[in-house]
C-alpha positions in Angstrom: 28.1 -6.5 -11.1 25.9 -8.5 -8.8 22.4 -9.5 -9.9 21.3 -9.3 -6.3 20.0 -6.2 -4.6 18.8 -5.1 -1.2 15.4 -3.3 -1.1 15.0 -0.5 1.4 12.2 1.9 2.3 12.6 5.7 2.9 13.7 5.1 6.5 16.5 2.8 5.4 14.8 -0.3 6.7 15.6 -3.5 4.8 12.5 -4.8 3.2 14.2 -7.6 1.2 17.8 -8.6 2.0 18.2 -10.5 -1.3 16.2 -9.5 -4.4 17.2 -10.8 -7.8 17.5 -8.1 -10.4 15.6 -9.3 -13.5 16.3 -7.1 -16.5 16.4 -9.8 -19.2 13.4 -11.1 -21.1 14.0 -14.7 -19.9 14.4 -13.8 -16.3 11.2 -11.8 -16.4 9.4 -14.5 -18.3 10.3 -17.2 -15.8 9.8 -15.1 -12.7 8.8 -17.4 -9.8 7.0 -20.0 -11.9 7.4 -23.6 -10.8 8.9 -22.6 -7.4 7.3 -24.2 -4.4 8.2 -21.5 -1.9 10.0 -18.2 -1.4 11.9 -17.2 1.8 10.5 -14.0 3.5 13.7 -12.0 2.9 14.0 -12.8 -0.9 12.2 -11.7 -4.0 12.5 -10.5 -7.6 12.8 -7.0 -9.0 11.6 -6.9 -12.6 13.2 -4.0 -14.6 11.7 -2.5 -17.7 13.1 0.1 -20.1 10.3 2.5 -19.6 7.1 3.2 -17.5 4.1 1.2 -18.8 1.0 -0.4 -17.2 0.6 -3.0 -19.9 4.3 -4.1 -20.1 4.6 -4.4 -16.3 1.5 -6.6 -15.9 2.1 -10.0 -14.4 0.5 -13.4 -14.7 0.2 -16.1 -12.0 0.1 -19.1 -14.2 2.1 -22.1 -12.9 2.4 -20.5 -9.5 1.9 -22.6 -6.4 1.6 -19.8 -3.8 0.3 -16.2 -3.5 2.8 -13.4 -3.7 3.0 -9.6 -3.1 3.2 -7.7 -6.4 4.4 -4.1 -5.9 4.8 -1.7 -8.8 7.2 1.3 -8.8 7.5 4.2 -11.1 10.9 5.3 -12.6 11.7 7.3 -9.4 11.1 4.2 -7.2 7.7 5.4 -5.8 5.1 2.7 -5.2 2.2 3.2 -7.6 0.2 0.0 -6.9 0.4 -3.2 -4.8 -1.7 -6.3 -4.7 -1.9 -9.8 -3.3 -1.4 -11.9 -6.5 -3.1 -15.3 -6.2 -2.0 -18.5 -8.1 -3.4 -19.3 -11.5 -4.8 -15.8 -12.2 -4.4 -14.7 -15.8 -3.3 -11.1 -15.2 -2.6 -8.3 -12.8 -2.2 -4.8 -14.2 -1.1 -1.8 -12.2 -3.4 1.1 -11.8 -0.7 3.5 -12.9 2.3 3.0 -15.2 5.4 1.5 -13.6 9.0 0.7 -14.5 9.7 -1.9 -11.8 7.7 -4.8 -10.3 8.7 -6.4 -7.1 7.5 -10.0 -6.4 8.0 -11.2 -2.8 6.2 -12.9 0.1 2.7 -11.5 0.9 3.9 -10.1 4.3 5.8 -7.4 2.3 2.4 -5.8 1.4 2.0 -4.7 5.1 5.4 -3.0 5.1 5.0 -0.9 2.0 2.6 2.0 1.3 1.5 3.5 -2.0 3.4 6.7 -2.6 6.4 5.6 -0.6 9.8 5.6 -2.3 11.9 2.5 -2.3 15.5 2.0 -3.2 17.6 -0.9 -4.2 21.4 -1.3 -3.9 23.7 -3.9 -5.2 25.1 -6.5 -2.8 28.8 -6.3 -2.4 
């Protein structure tokens, strides 16, 4: 099974052509730390075993650039989004989430709170 997914909105539009599926502790821990940049069509999807606000919080330590952080509930609905800036200690979603998407800041303009997103494996 591929660790890459395509992220789409309710209209079927591709939001991220290549998003890495991060379900392991180590993948989630590393995230985008120490990277110098991120292509606009790429990102990470952090996957957790249950909905939680605390467990899905993120930090921006050792980050060199701002990112879009988008939290989704178990059904894929956007529950919060924020522009996460480098070297901030923590960002916690306003509501419990099961998925966190990290991508280029431009994604924030293309996603609305309450909207349902889907991810499908790349073939």
